[in-house]
C-alpha positions in Angstrom: 278.1 71.2 182.0 275.9 70.2 178.8 273.4 72.2 180.2 275.3 75.2 180.4 276.8 75.1 176.9 273.3 74.4 175.6 272.4 77.5 177.2 275.2 79.4 175.9 274.4 78.2 172.3 270.9 79.3 172.8 271.8 82.9 173.8 274.3 83.2 171.1 271.5 82.1 168.4 269.2 84.4 170.0 271.5 87.0 169.6 272.5 86.3 166.1 268.8 86.1 165.0 268.4 89.6 166.4 271.4 91.0 165.0 270.3 89.9 161.5 266.8 91.3 162.1 268.3 94.7 162.5 270.5 94.2 159.5 267.5 93.1 157.5 265.5 96.3 158.5 267.7 98.7 157.4 269.3 97.0 154.3 267.5 97.7 151.0 269.1 95.0 149.0 267.8 91.6 149.2 270.8 89.9 147.7 272.8 91.0 150.7 270.3 90.1 152.9 270.0 86.7 151.9 274.0 86.2 151.6 274.0 87.6 155.5 271.6 85.3 156.2 273.1 82.3 154.6 276.6 83.3 156.6 275.1 83.9 159.9 273.3 80.7 159.9 276.3 78.7 159.0 278.4 80.4 161.7 275.8 80.0 164.4 275.3 76.5 163.8 278.9 75.5 163.4 278.8 74.3 159.6 280.7 75.4 156.9 277.7 75.6 154.3 274.4 77.3 154.0 272.2 78.2 151.1 269.2 79.9 150.4 267.1 78.4 147.5 264.5 80.6 145.6 261.4 78.8 143.7 260.7 79.3 140.2 257.1 78.7 139.3 257.8 78.6 135.3 260.3 75.9 136.0 259.4 74.3 139.1 262.5 74.3 140.7 264.8 75.5 143.6 267.6 78.2 142.3 270.8 78.4 144.6 269.7 82.2 145.2 272.5 83.1 148.1 275.0 80.8 149.8 278.1 80.5 152.2 281.2 78.5 151.7 280.3 77.2 148.3 282.5 76.9 145.4 282.3 78.9 142.3 279.3 77.9 139.8 277.1 76.7 142.8 275.3 80.1 143.8 273.3 81.5 141.0 273.5 78.4 138.8 272.6 75.2 140.6 268.8 73.8 140.7 267.0 71.2 142.4 263.7 69.8 141.6 260.8 71.4 143.5 259.4 67.7 144.4 260.0 64.8 147.0 263.2 63.7 145.1 265.0 66.4 146.7 265.5 67.5 150.5 264.9 71.0 149.4 261.7 70.1 147.3 260.4 67.9 150.1 260.5 70.7 152.7 259.4 73.2 150.0 256.1 70.9 149.4 255.2 69.6 152.8 256.3 72.5 154.8 258.3 70.4 157.5 261.8 70.1 158.2 263.9 67.7 156.5 266.9 66.3 158.1 269.6 64.0 157.0 272.3 63.5 159.8 274.3 61.0 157.5 274.0 60.7 153.8 275.7 58.0 153.5 272.7 56.1 154.9 270.2 58.1 152.6 268.0 56.0 150.2 265.4 58.6 149.6 266.9 61.2 147.7 268.8 61.9 144.5 271.6 64.0 145.6 273.0 66.2 143.1 277.0 66.0 142.1 278.3 69.0 143.9 277.3 67.3 147.3 279.9 65.1 146.5 282.2 67.7 145.3 281.8 69.5 148.6 282.0 66.2 150.7 278.3 67.0 152.4 277.6 64.4 155.1 274.7 66.1 156.9 272.1 68.6 155.5 268.9 70.2 157.0 266.3 72.1 154.9 263.6 74.3 156.5 260.7 76.2 154.2 260.9 79.9 153.7 257.3 81.1 153.7 256.0 83.9 151.3 252.8 86.3 151.5 250.8 84.1 148.7 252.5 80.7 149.3 256.2 79.0 150.0 259.0 81.2 148.8 261.9 78.9 149.2 264.2 77.0 151.5 266.9 77.6 153.8 269.3 74.8 154.1 272.4 74.0 156.1 275.2 71.7 155.2 277.9 69.9 157.1 281.1 67.9 156.0 280.7 65.5 158.8 277.8 63.4 160.4 275.7 65.7 162.4 272.8 65.3 164.8 270.6 68.6 164.4 268.5 68.8 167.8 265.0 70.9 168.2 267.0 73.8 169.1 268.9 73.9 166.0 265.5 73.4 163.8 263.7 76.1 165.9 266.6 78.4 165.0 266.8 77.7 161.6 262.8 77.9 161.3 263.0 81.5 163.3 265.8 82.8 160.5 263.6 81.6 157.9 260.7 83.6 159.1 262.9 86.7 159.3 264.1 86.0 155.7 260.6 85.7 154.5 259.7 89.2 156.2 262.8 90.7 154.4 261.4 89.3 150.9 258.3 90.7 151.4 259.6 94.0 152.4 261.7 94.1 149.4 258.7 93.4 147.2 257.1 96.4 149.0 259.9 98.7 148.4 260.1 97.8 144.6 256.3 99.0 144.7 257.4 102.2 146.2 260.0 103.0 143.7 257.5 102.4 141.0 254.9 104.6 142.8 257.4 107.6 142.9 258.3 107.2 139.0 254.4 107.4 138.6 254.1 110.6 141.0 257.2 112.3 138.8 255.3 111.7 135.7 252.4 113.2 137.0 254.1 116.6 137.6 255.4 117.0 134.0 252.6 115.3 132.1 249.6 117.1 133.3 247.4 115.7 130.6 248.2 111.9 132.3 247.2 113.1 135.9 244.0 110.9 136.0 245.4 107.7 134.6 248.7 108.0 137.0 246.5 109.0 140.1 244.5 105.9 139.6 247.6 103.9 139.4 249.0 105.5 142.4 245.6 104.8 144.3 245.8 101.2 143.3 249.6 100.9 144.5 248.4 102.8 147.8 246.6 99.5 149.1 249.5 97.6 149.2 251.8 99.9 150.8 252.8 100.0 154.5 252.7 103.0 156.6 256.8 103.9 156.3 256.1 103.6 152.4 253.4 106.5 152.9 255.9 108.5 154.8 258.3 108.6 152.2 256.1 109.6 149.4 254.5 112.3 151.2 258.1 113.3 151.8 259.1 113.1 148.6 256.0 115.5 147.4 257.2 117.9 149.8 260.9 117.9 148.7 259.7 118.6 144.9 257.1 121.3 146.1 259.8 123.3 148.0 262.4 122.9 145.1 259.4 124.7 142.7 258.9 127.2 145.2 262.5 128.0 145.3 262.8 128.0 141.7 260.1 130.6 141.5 261.9 132.7 143.8 265.0 132.7 141.6 263.3 133.1 138.5 263.1 136.7 137.8 261.8 136.7 134.1 260.7 133.2 133.4 257.6 131.4 133.4 257.0 131.8 136.9 252.9 131.0 136.5 253.8 127.6 134.7 256.2 126.8 137.7 253.4 127.9 140.4 250.7 126.0 138.8 252.9 122.7 138.7 254.0 123.7 142.6 250.3 124.2 143.4 249.1 120.8 142.2 252.1 119.1 143.7 251.2 120.8 146.9 247.4 119.6 146.9 248.6 116.0 146.7 251.2 116.4 149.6 248.4 118.0 151.7 246.3 114.9 150.9 249.2 112.8 152.3 249.6 115.1 155.4 246.2 114.4 156.2 246.1 110.7 155.5 249.2 109.9 157.7 247.4 112.1 160.4 244.2 109.8 160.3 246.1 106.7 160.8 246.1 105.9 157.0 242.3 105.6 157.0 240.3 105.3 153.7 238.5 108.5 154.5 239.7 112.0 155.3 238.1 114.9 156.7 237.6 117.2 153.5 236.7 120.3 155.7 240.1 120.2 157.6 241.8 119.6 154.1 240.0 122.7 152.5 241.6 124.8 155.2 245.2 123.5 155.1 245.2 123.6 151.4 243.6 127.7 151.3 246.8 128.5 153.7 249.0 126.8 151.4 247.6 128.6 148.2 247.5 131.8 150.0 251.5 131.4 150.7 251.9 130.3 147.1 251.2 133.6 145.4 253.9 136.2 144.7 254.1 139.6 145.9 251.1 142.0 144.5 250.7 145.8 144.4 246.9 145.1 145.3 245.9 142.9 148.1 243.6 139.9 147.4 242.1 138.0 150.7 241.4 134.5 150.7 239.1 133.0 153.6 237.8 129.7 154.1 234.5 128.7 155.8 233.4 124.9 156.4 231.2 122.6 158.4 231.1 122.1 162.5 231.0 118.3 161.6 233.6 116.3 159.9 233.0 116.1 156.4 234.6 112.5 155.1 235.6 111.7 151.7 237.2 108.9 150.4 241.0 109.4 149.1 240.1 109.6 145.0 237.5 112.3 145.7 239.8 114.2 147.9 242.8 114.3 145.4 240.8 115.3 142.4 239.0 118.0 144.3 242.6 119.4 145.9 243.8 119.7 142.3 240.4 121.2 141.3 240.4 124.0 143.9 244.0 124.6 143.5 243.4 125.2 139.7 240.4 127.6 140.5 242.0 129.5 143.1 245.1 129.8 141.2 243.3 131.3 138.1 241.4 133.6 140.3 244.7 135.2 141.6 246.2 135.6 138.1 243.1 136.9 136.2 240.5 138.0 138.5 242.1 141.4 139.7 244.2 143.2 137.3 245.5 146.3 138.9 243.1 145.8 141.6 242.4 144.6 145.2 239.9 141.9 145.7 238.6 138.9 147.7 238.3 134.8 147.3 236.0 133.2 149.8 235.9 129.6 149.6 232.6 127.7 151.5 232.3 124.3 152.2 228.6 123.1 153.0 226.4 119.8 153.1 223.5 119.2 150.5 220.6 116.7 150.2 222.8 114.5 147.8 226.0 115.1 149.4 228.3 118.5 149.4 228.7 121.6 148.0 232.0 123.7 147.6 231.7 127.3 146.4 234.4 129.3 145.6 233.7 133.0 144.8 235.5 136.0 143.8 234.6 139.7 143.3 236.7 139.8 140.5 235.9 140.9 136.7 234.7 137.6 136.0 234.6 135.8 132.5 232.3 134.5 129.8 233.2 131.2 128.2 231.8 128.3 126.3 231.1 125.0 128.0 233.8 123.2 125.8 236.6 125.9 126.6 239.7 124.7 128.4 240.5 128.2 129.4 241.5 128.6 133.2 241.9 124.8 133.0 238.0 124.1 132.9 238.6 121.5 130.7 240.8 119.7 133.4 238.2 120.7 136.1 235.1 119.0 134.1 237.1 115.8 133.9 238.3 115.4 137.8 234.9 116.1 138.6 233.2 113.8 136.4 235.9 111.2 137.8 234.4 111.6 141.2 230.8 111.7 140.1 230.6 115.2 140.8 229.5 118.1 138.7 230.6 121.8 138.0 228.9 125.1 137.5 230.6 128.4 136.9 228.5 131.6 136.8 230.0 135.1 136.0 228.1 137.9 137.5 229.9 140.9 139.3 232.7 138.4 139.8 232.9 134.8 139.4 231.3 131.8 141.4 232.0 128.1 141.1 229.7 125.5 142.4 231.1 122.1 142.8 228.4 119.5 144.0 230.0 116.0 144.5 228.6 112.6 146.7 230.0 111.9 150.0 232.1 108.8 150.9 229.2 106.7 151.6 226.8 107.7 148.7 230.1 107.4 146.4 230.6 103.8 147.7 227.0 102.7 146.9 226.9 104.2 143.7 230.3 102.5 142.6 228.7 99.1 143.9 225.9 99.4 141.9 
């Protein structure tokens, strides 16, 4: 009979752990997750109290962050020293479970007054691990003497590991929110594009795959909203909206290819350019005179890092957009994009047979100032020639060459 009860208890505990894992995966509010964890632990081990303590490095103590069964004034207020004078502190420092089956026989710890207020007789603490070190402690408390067996401790330890993962996920979610805010700033503040993009790339290194999916989906949503606004706007500044939408789309294409390539640090730039040209062509409004856009590339993959693809995507969108707007007044025409390898990296040619233009090197017309800054950022160069049309030559290093130059 005892063995049967043990098996039933283990099955209940495993079910509780599985249900909590599912809850923690879908819930984004960390406080709700911690509170739910405390309640499930208490109920699963048939004790009236449970609490989760978070380590505060600046105070070197353990704050009761969430709990179950406690009177008002405990959760969010009570702290214990993060040293061996408290059961929580010893579990935190040693990483090993601390178990007191009968506090009346305790002569090793200085117990806080609220233990007596709640008539605590037995307690057990296990460590909650963090990504860069111990995060806190999970504790259960009983109002009667209690012998916690190895199954109980294993259950608590497993629960603490799930809580640790929930804490880490909450941190990644906070990073995601920050990243999305930065991307929205990119759309409305063109001059701050480069700085914000760099911050985004730094944030990307710590985002998990699901966060990348959310970033991509938000970009596509914003791009779709802008396209809808362009269609509805009869007399307003369509070109300004279209310019913003094309830059957003160029970033969205980066994430499409990044996700399709298993979140690699490099992207096949040839495939990206072809996809981007298709999108840019679709963005153009109805014209009386047709303008064709063709794209030619390499037979073999041409790999570039995320920084380079992001910058070049915006540059390509800027040049092609300006060609559609300015190069073909009252006439048909053609724009050709060609990507080839070179002795020092790669070349991207964007050629149109429009009316051409002549402008000083310091001019910012057609976004030339932005184009030069972005090309310099990735170690590339831009040259523009207007002779019976306009020919842009973008020279830039490949992923391997750029990595070497940055190391030097």
